[in-house]
N, C-alpha and C positions, 0 to 999 in steps of 0.2 A: 546413154548415160543419164541417170536420174540425179537431180539435185535436191530431191526430197529425202529428208532423213528417214531411215527405216527403223523407227522406234518399235520396240517389242510390243507395246500396247496396241499399236496400229497393225502390226504383223499378225498378232494373235489376240484379237479382241475377245474371243471366247474364253481366254485364260487370264484376263486382267486380274480378277480377284484372286485366283490361285497363285499368280506370280507375286502379288503383293504379300500374301501369306508366306510363301516360300522364301522371299527375300529376308524375312526376319527369323524364320524357323529352320532353314536348311542352308548350312554353310556352303555346301557344294553348289547349290543353285545360286546362292548369292554371288559366289565367285564367277560362275558362268555369266550371270546377268551383268555384273560389273565389267567383265572382260568384253562382253558384247557391246555394252554401251561405249566403252573406250574405243574399240575397233570402229564402231559405227561413227563416232565423232571424227576419228581420223579420216575415214572414207569421205564423209561429208565435207570436211575442211579441204581435202584434196580435190574433190569434184568441183567445189566452188572457188578454187584457186586462192583460198585463204592461206593454205599451206601447201603449195604445189609440190608434186612428187613426180618422179620419172614414171612413165606409163607402166612399166613392169612392176614397180613398187605399188602403184595404185591397184593394179590388177590382183596382186598378191593379197593386199588388204581386203579387197572385195571377196576373194575366194575364202580367206580365213573367216570373214564375217558370215558368209553363207554357210560354211561348215559348222560354225558355232551355233548359228540359228537353227540348223537341222538338229544339232545335238540338244539344244534347248527344247525344241518341239517334241523330240522323241522322249525326253525326260518328263515333260508335262503330260504327254499322252499316257505314259506308263503309270502315272500316279492315279 
């Protein structure tokens, strides 16, 4: 279990500029970006016991974050 936040800029450094542009020009991307940030924050807070969760709840959050990260990556690659 990692206690390091998985920020999108760190996950996809090759797309930092593109993500910055899309956050202001593409409403769909902006929503995915915001949703990922919120899920990532919840996972990080659970992993560091700032807001502890039951194990299954934490696993579900991680799965949702991973799925959304995959969706964001596919979106970035398609453009």
